[in-house]
C-alpha positions as CSV (number, residue, x, y, z in Angstrom):
1,M,-109.2,100.0,-28.2
2,G,-109.6,98.8,-31.8
3,T,-106.8,96.2,-30.8
4,T,-108.8,94.9,-27.9
5,Y,-112.0,94.2,-30.0
6,A,-110.2,93.0,-32.8
7,S,-108.8,90.1,-30.1
8,A,-111.9,89.7,-29.4
9,W,-112.8,88.7,-32.4
10,A,-110.2,86.6,-32.9
11,E,-110.8,85.0,-29.5
12,L,-114.4,84.1,-31.0
13,L,-113.1,82.6,-34.1
14,F,-110.5,80.1,-32.6
15,I,-113.3,78.4,-30.0
16,V,-113.9,76.2,-33.6
17,S,-109.8,75.5,-33.8
18,P,-110.2,72.0,-32.5
19,V,-112.5,71.3,-35.5
20,F,-109.4,71.8,-37.9
21,T,-105.8,71.0,-38.0
22,Q,-103.4,73.7,-37.0
23,P,-102.5,75.2,-40.4
24,T,-106.6,74.8,-41.4
25,A,-107.6,76.8,-38.6
26,E,-105.2,79.7,-39.6
27,V,-106.8,79.6,-43.2
28,F,-110.2,79.7,-41.6
29,F,-109.4,82.9,-39.3
30,R,-107.8,84.7,-42.0
31,L,-110.7,83.8,-44.3
32,A,-113.5,84.7,-42.2
33,T,-111.8,88.0,-41.3
34,G,-111.3,88.5,-45.1
35,W,-115.2,87.3,-45.6
36,V,-116.3,90.2,-43.4
37,L,-113.6,92.9,-44.7
38,C,-114.7,92.1,-48.1
39,S,-116.1,95.0,-50.4
40,A,-116.3,93.1,-53.6
41,R,-117.8,90.0,-54.7
42,R,-117.5,87.3,-52.0
43,T,-115.8,84.7,-54.1
44,I,-112.5,83.0,-52.6
45,T,-110.9,85.3,-55.0
46,G,-112.4,88.6,-54.3
47,M,-112.1,87.8,-50.1
48,L,-108.6,86.6,-50.6
49,R,-107.1,90.5,-51.0
50,F,-108.6,91.1,-47.4
51,A,-108.0,87.5,-46.0
52,D,-104.0,87.1,-47.1
53,P,-102.8,90.4,-48.1
54,D,-99.1,89.4,-47.2
55,G,-99.4,86.0,-49.0
56,W,-99.0,83.6,-46.1
57,R,-100.6,80.8,-48.0
58,S,-101.2,80.3,-51.8
59,H,-104.7,81.2,-53.1
60,D,-105.1,77.2,-53.3
61,S,-105.0,76.5,-49.3
62,Y,-108.2,78.9,-49.5
63,H,-110.0,77.0,-52.2
64,R,-109.1,73.8,-50.8
65,F,-110.8,74.8,-47.3
66,L,-114.4,74.3,-48.3
67,H,-113.4,70.7,-49.4
68,G,-111.1,69.9,-46.7
69,A,-111.5,67.1,-43.9
70,W,-113.1,68.9,-40.9
71,D,-116.6,67.9,-39.6
72,P,-119.5,70.3,-40.3
73,P,-121.4,69.2,-37.1
74,A,-118.5,69.9,-34.7
75,F,-118.3,73.2,-36.4
76,W,-121.6,74.1,-35.4
77,K,-121.4,72.3,-32.2
78,F,-119.0,74.6,-30.5
79,L,-121.0,77.7,-31.6
80,A,-124.2,76.5,-30.3
81,V,-122.6,75.8,-26.8
82,L,-121.2,79.0,-26.6
83,L,-124.0,80.9,-27.7
84,V,-126.7,78.9,-25.3
85,E,-124.1,79.5,-22.4
86,R,-123.7,83.1,-23.2
87,F,-127.2,84.4,-23.8
88,H,-129.5,81.6,-22.2
89,P,-127.5,80.3,-18.9
90,R,-130.6,78.9,-17.7
91,G,-134.0,78.2,-18.2
92,V,-135.8,77.1,-21.4
93,V,-133.9,77.6,-24.6
94,P,-135.6,79.3,-27.7
95,L,-135.2,78.2,-31.1
96,D,-136.7,79.3,-34.2
97,L,-136.9,77.1,-37.6
98,D,-137.4,77.6,-41.3
99,D,-136.0,76.9,-44.6
100,T,-134.5,79.4,-47.3
101,V,-133.0,79.4,-50.8
102,Y,-129.5,80.4,-51.4
103,H,-129.7,81.6,-55.4
104,R,-126.9,80.1,-57.2
105,Q,-126.0,80.3,-60.8
106,G,-124.6,77.3,-63.1
107,R,-126.3,73.8,-63.6
108,K,-123.3,72.0,-62.0
109,V,-123.6,73.2,-58.7
110,N,-123.8,70.4,-56.3
111,G,-126.8,70.2,-54.5
112,A,-128.6,72.7,-56.3
113,C,-132.1,72.3,-58.1
114,W,-135.3,74.1,-58.6
115,W,-137.3,75.3,-55.6
116,R,-140.2,77.1,-55.0
117,D,-139.5,80.7,-54.4
118,A,-141.7,82.0,-50.9
119,V,-140.7,85.5,-51.4
120,R,-141.8,86.0,-55.0
121,S,-144.7,83.3,-55.2
122,T,-148.2,84.0,-54.2
123,A,-151.6,82.0,-53.8
124,T,-152.2,82.0,-57.4
125,K,-149.0,81.7,-58.6
126,V,-145.9,79.7,-58.1
127,V,-142.3,81.1,-58.9
128,T,-139.4,78.8,-59.0
129,C,-135.9,79.6,-58.6
130,W,-132.5,77.6,-59.0
131,G,-130.5,77.3,-55.9
132,L,-129.6,75.7,-52.4
133,N,-132.6,74.9,-50.3
134,L,-131.2,75.1,-46.5
135,V,-133.2,74.1,-43.5
136,V,-131.8,76.4,-40.8
137,L,-132.2,76.2,-36.9
138,T,-131.7,79.3,-35.0
139,L,-130.8,80.7,-31.5
140,R,-133.5,83.2,-30.6
141,V,-131.8,86.4,-28.6
142,A,-133.4,89.6,-27.2
143,P,-130.8,92.3,-27.3
144,P,-130.0,94.6,-24.4
145,W,-131.3,97.6,-26.6
146,G,-135.0,96.2,-26.9
147,G,-137.3,95.9,-29.8
148,G,-137.5,92.7,-32.0
149,F,-135.3,89.3,-31.2
150,I,-132.0,88.5,-33.2
151,A,-132.1,84.8,-35.0
152,L,-128.6,83.1,-34.7
153,P,-127.7,80.3,-36.7
154,I,-127.0,77.3,-34.6
155,N,-127.3,74.4,-37.0
156,M,-127.9,74.0,-40.8
157,R,-128.9,71.0,-43.4
158,L,-128.9,71.2,-47.1
159,H,-132.0,69.4,-48.6
160,R,-131.6,67.4,-51.7
161,Q,-134.2,66.4,-54.3
162,G,-135.0,62.6,-53.5
163,Q,-133.3,62.2,-49.7
164,A,-134.6,63.4,-46.4
165,K,-137.7,65.5,-46.4
166,L,-137.7,69.3,-44.9
167,P,-139.3,67.9,-41.6
168,E,-137.0,65.0,-41.3
169,L,-134.0,67.1,-41.5
170,A,-135.6,69.5,-39.2
171,A,-136.0,67.2,-36.7
172,E,-132.4,65.8,-37.1
173,M,-131.1,69.0,-36.3
174,V,-133.0,69.8,-33.3
175,A,-132.0,66.1,-31.8
176,E,-128.4,67.0,-32.7
177,V,-128.4,70.1,-30.8
178,A,-130.6,68.7,-27.9
179,G,-127.6,66.0,-27.6
180,W,-125.0,68.6,-27.4
181,L,-126.9,70.5,-24.4
182,A,-128.0,67.5,-22.8
183,Q,-129.4,69.0,-19.5
184,R,-131.6,71.8,-21.3
185,E,-135.0,72.1,-22.3
186,F,-136.1,73.7,-25.5
187,L,-139.2,75.3,-27.0
188,L,-139.2,75.4,-30.9
189,C,-141.1,77.8,-33.1
190,A,-141.7,76.9,-36.8
191,D,-144.1,78.1,-39.3
192,G,-147.3,75.7,-40.4
193,F,-145.1,73.9,-42.9
194,Y,-143.4,72.2,-39.7
195,A,-146.1,71.7,-37.9
196,C,-145.9,67.9,-39.0
197,L,-143.1,67.9,-36.5
198,V,-145.8,66.8,-33.7
199,R,-145.4,63.6,-35.3
200,H,-141.6,63.2,-34.6
201,R,-142.1,64.4,-31.0
202,Q,-140.4,61.1,-29.9
203,H,-137.1,62.3,-31.9
204,L,-137.4,66.0,-30.1
205,P,-136.0,65.3,-26.9
206,R,-137.3,67.9,-24.1
207,T,-138.8,70.1,-26.8
208,H,-142.0,71.8,-26.9
209,L,-143.4,72.9,-30.5
210,V,-145.3,76.0,-31.4
211,S,-146.7,76.3,-34.8
212,R,-149.8,77.8,-36.7
213,L,-152.6,75.5,-37.9
214,R,-154.4,75.5,-41.2
215,S,-158.0,77.3,-40.8
216,D,-159.6,74.3,-42.3
217,A,-157.6,71.7,-39.8
218,A,-159.8,68.8,-38.7
219,V,-159.8,69.0,-34.8
220,F,-161.5,66.6,-32.3
221,E,-162.3,67.2,-28.4
222,L,-160.2,65.2,-26.2
223,P,-160.9,61.3,-25.9
224,P,-163.3,60.2,-23.3
225,P,-161.8,58.6,-19.9
226,A,-161.5,54.8,-20.1
227,N,-164.6,53.4,-18.9
228,G,-163.3,49.8,-18.1
229,Q,-165.0,48.1,-20.9
230,P,-163.0,45.6,-23.3
231,G,-161.5,47.2,-26.3
232,R,-158.8,49.7,-27.5
233,P,-159.3,53.3,-25.7
234,R,-160.6,55.7,-27.9
235,K,-158.0,58.2,-29.4
236,K,-160.3,61.1,-30.2
237,G,-163.5,62.7,-29.3
238,P,-166.2,64.1,-31.3
239,R,-164.9,66.2,-34.0
240,L,-165.5,70.1,-33.9
241,P,-166.4,72.6,-36.5
242,A,-163.7,74.0,-38.8
243,L,-161.4,76.4,-36.8
244,K,-162.8,79.7,-38.8
245,D,-166.4,78.2,-37.7
246,L,-165.3,77.8,-34.1
247,A,-164.0,81.2,-33.9
248,A,-167.4,82.6,-35.1
249,A,-169.0,80.8,-32.5
250,I,-166.9,81.8,-29.2
251,A,-168.8,84.6,-27.2
252,D,-166.0,84.4,-24.2
253,W,-163.0,85.7,-25.7
254,Q,-160.4,86.9,-23.3
255,A,-158.4,90.3,-23.8
256,L,-154.7,89.6,-23.3
257,D,-151.7,92.1,-23.7
258,T,-149.0,90.8,-26.0
259,Q,-145.5,91.7,-27.1
260,E,-145.1,91.0,-30.6
261,R,-141.7,91.8,-32.4
262,G,-140.9,94.7,-29.6
263,R,-144.4,96.2,-29.7
264,Q,-147.4,95.8,-27.1
265,R,-150.7,94.7,-28.4
266,T,-154.2,93.6,-27.7
267,R,-155.6,90.3,-28.4
268,L,-158.9,88.5,-28.1
269,V,-157.7,84.7,-27.1
270,H,-159.6,81.6,-27.0
271,A,-157.4,78.6,-25.8
272,R,-158.4,74.8,-25.5
273,R,-156.8,71.3,-25.6
274,V,-157.7,69.3,-28.8
275,V,-156.7,66.3,-30.4
276,W,-155.3,66.9,-34.4
277,H,-155.6,63.2,-35.1
278,A,-154.5,63.6,-38.8
279,V,-150.9,64.3,-37.6
280,A,-150.5,62.9,-34.2
281,P,-153.0,61.6,-31.9
282,V,-151.8,63.5,-29.0
283,P,-153.8,66.5,-27.3
284,V,-152.1,69.8,-28.1
285,L,-153.3,73.5,-27.0
286,L,-155.3,75.3,-29.6
287,V,-154.7,79.3,-28.9
288,I,-157.3,81.3,-31.4
289,S,-155.9,84.9,-31.5
290,R,-158.5,87.8,-32.8
291,D,-157.7,91.3,-33.7
292,P,-160.1,93.3,-31.5
293,Q,-160.4,95.9,-34.1
294,D,-161.2,93.2,-37.0
295,R,-158.8,94.6,-39.5
296,E,-156.5,91.1,-39.6
297,A,-158.1,87.7,-40.1
298,D,-157.7,85.2,-36.8
299,D,-155.1,83.4,-36.3
300,F,-154.7,79.8,-34.9
301,F,-151.9,78.4,-33.2
302,F,-151.0,75.1,-31.2
303,S,-148.0,74.5,-28.7
304,T,-147.6,70.8,-27.5
305,D,-146.8,72.1,-23.7
306,L,-150.6,72.1,-22.6
307,A,-149.6,74.0,-19.7
308,A,-148.6,77.0,-21.7
309,K,-150.2,80.3,-21.0
310,P,-151.8,81.7,-24.5
311,A,-150.0,85.2,-24.4
312,E,-146.6,83.1,-24.4
313,V,-147.7,80.6,-27.5
314,I,-148.5,84.1,-29.5
315,E,-145.5,85.9,-28.2
316,A,-143.3,82.8,-29.2
317,Y,-145.0,82.4,-32.7
318,A,-144.5,86.3,-33.2
319,G,-141.0,86.1,-32.6
320,H,-140.5,83.5,-35.2
321,W,-140.0,86.7,-37.7
322,S,-136.4,87.2,-36.6
323,I,-135.2,84.3,-38.5
324,E,-136.8,86.1,-41.7
325,E,-134.4,89.1,-40.8
326,C,-131.4,86.7,-40.4
327,F,-131.8,85.1,-43.9
328,R,-132.0,88.6,-45.5
329,N,-129.0,89.8,-43.8
330,A,-127.1,86.9,-44.5
331,K,-127.8,87.1,-48.2
332,Q,-127.5,90.9,-48.4
333,H,-124.8,91.7,-45.7
334,I,-122.6,88.7,-45.5
335,G,-122.8,87.7,-49.4
336,G,-123.9,84.1,-48.5
337,Q,-125.0,83.7,-52.0
338,E,-121.8,84.8,-53.6
339,P,-119.1,82.1,-53.0
340,Q,-118.6,80.4,-56.4
341,A,-118.2,76.6,-54.9
342,W,-119.4,74.0,-57.4
343,K,-118.4,70.5,-56.7
344,G,-118.3,68.2,-53.4
345,S,-119.1,69.5,-50.4
346,G,-118.2,73.1,-51.4
347,P,-121.5,74.5,-52.1
348,E,-123.0,73.3,-48.8
349,R,-119.7,74.4,-46.8
350,A,-120.0,77.8,-47.9
351,A,-123.4,78.5,-47.0
352,A,-122.7,77.1,-43.7
353,V,-119.7,79.2,-43.3
354,S,-121.9,82.3,-44.0
355,L,-124.7,81.6,-41.6
356,W,-122.0,80.9,-39.3
357,L,-120.3,84.2,-39.5
358,Y,-123.7,86.0,-39.2
359,S,-124.1,84.5,-35.8
360,A,-120.5,85.2,-34.8
361,V,-120.5,88.9,-36.0
362,W,-123.7,89.3,-33.7
363,A,-122.2,87.5,-30.7
364,W,-119.0,89.5,-31.2
365,Y,-121.2,92.8,-31.1
366,L,-123.7,91.8,-28.2
367,R,-120.9,91.0,-25.9
368,D,-117.7,93.2,-26.9
369,G,-118.4,95.5,-30.1
370,R,-121.5,97.3,-28.8
371,R,-119.2,99.5,-26.2
372,A,-117.9,101.0,-29.3
373,P,-119.4,103.8,-31.3
374,S,-121.8,102.1,-33.8
375,V,-125.2,103.6,-34.8
376,Q,-124.4,106.4,-37.4
377,K,-126.4,109.4,-37.0
378,A,-127.7,110.9,-40.3
379,P,-129.7,114.0,-41.1
380,W,-131.9,111.7,-43.0
381,Y,-132.7,109.2,-40.2
382,P,-132.7,111.3,-36.9
383,G,-134.9,108.7,-35.0
384,K,-132.5,105.9,-35.4
385,D,-131.7,104.5,-31.8
386,R,-131.4,100.7,-32.3
387,P,-128.4,99.2,-34.2
388,S,-129.0,96.9,-36.8
389,F,-126.8,94.1,-38.4
390,Q,-125.1,96.4,-40.9
391,D,-124.2,98.8,-37.9
392,A,-122.9,95.8,-35.8
393,L,-120.9,94.6,-39.3
394,N,-119.6,98.1,-39.9
395,T,-118.6,98.5,-36.3
396,L,-116.3,95.3,-36.5
397,R,-115.0,96.2,-40.0
398,R,-113.8,99.4,-38.2
399,C,-112.2,97.6,-35.4
400,I,-110.3,95.1,-37.6
401,W,-109.5,98.0,-40.2
402,H,-107.8,100.1,-37.3
403,C,-105.8,97.5,-35.9
404,R,-104.2,96.7,-39.1
405,I,-103.6,100.0,-40.2
406,F,-102.7,101.2,-36.6
407,P,-101.4,98.3,-34.8
408,T,-99.6,100.0,-32.3
409,N,-100.5,102.3,-29.6
410,E,-98.2,105.0,-30.5
411,P,-99.8,108.4,-31.7
412,L,-101.2,108.4,-34.9
413,P,-99.0,109.4,-37.8
414,V,-102.0,111.7,-39.3
415,P,-104.9,113.7,-37.5
416,P,-107.3,111.6,-35.6
417,E,-110.6,112.8,-37.4
418,K,-108.7,112.2,-40.8
419,A,-107.7,108.6,-39.8
420,A,-111.3,108.0,-38.3
421,A,-113.0,109.5,-41.8
422,L,-110.5,106.8,-43.5
423,I,-111.1,103.8,-41.5
424,D,-115.2,104.7,-41.7
425,A,-115.1,104.9,-45.5
426,L,-113.2,101.6,-45.6
427,A,-116.0,100.0,-43.2
428,T,-118.9,101.3,-45.3
429,A,-117.4,100.4,-48.6
430,A,-118.8,96.8,-48.6
């Protein structure tokens, strides 16, 4: 059984073999498997003991992989097309967008700079950190066991100071994915920083945007219809009050049930079409969401899809949280910040491979690995009934270790319970 699951993992890795030469494809397969199995710090040297224990190639081959002549967009394309066909074969493709900092050490890391640390910064204090600023586009997937969504990275850009800005890189990635999937439509969710992507709407083919508005955003009524008089038609109507004042004056709230991060909630909602002229002179759907118990501040969302339902807009933005969990897991469990690549394209490609592997592990588990025992019951966690990314990763490690230690179907040389305990210890050692 372990051999079958390990074969499914190998098949998944080799979807990108056209990107590489045949020897480089084998290096990638071994390095990716060693990355998953590694129980030490995930430097190339640390992963090498798990990637190539029999010394198939010299260690220089693995160091050179990150600087090879392979094409990163094509590297992402094969995975993105596979994931969309597997998890969203029809309908609108839901995407999430955000940026994160991969903390790095060393002043000579190519692409690294000082950035605002969004996790540790507050409204009154800005904390900076040294590292790589990555803009990541993810595919949103609903797991079969319910609960919150899973974000699978399908594209990435490195933001360098003094070059293209974050929204420009984001628009570039969305347009690239839309080119890979020419017949599909997309729903892109991003936080308020990327609300300015409305300006890039001509570069976002077949894509609607859901984001957040500031409470002091200047919004206007829709422009009046043309009256036949000479002159340029108006682009906006009268200015509306500040959003917080507009919400305070609303009397006809609509009560709706929404699904937010796997839980049902009741929200008071008001929706209307407005023009956010400072960003783009086009109508958007404004959705004001209020907590009926008045424990939370009002939320102000917008969608470029004027036909969207208010509940759909609220649920779409709530699902954006999955990308934050993706960043946490890629850093903590995949070790995306650990490879010691400094020069040339090495730092950027090491980050890309870590995010690619995060998607690959989930893709393997959602289709193949979840049939194997994965959620480990523990006396201190009796209510756990849904697998985490750590469970998915440990399941993959068990299958690979079983295939390496017992490569044939012959009877085990040790009692099965002792073999299972040994493999479980190896799988959870990282």
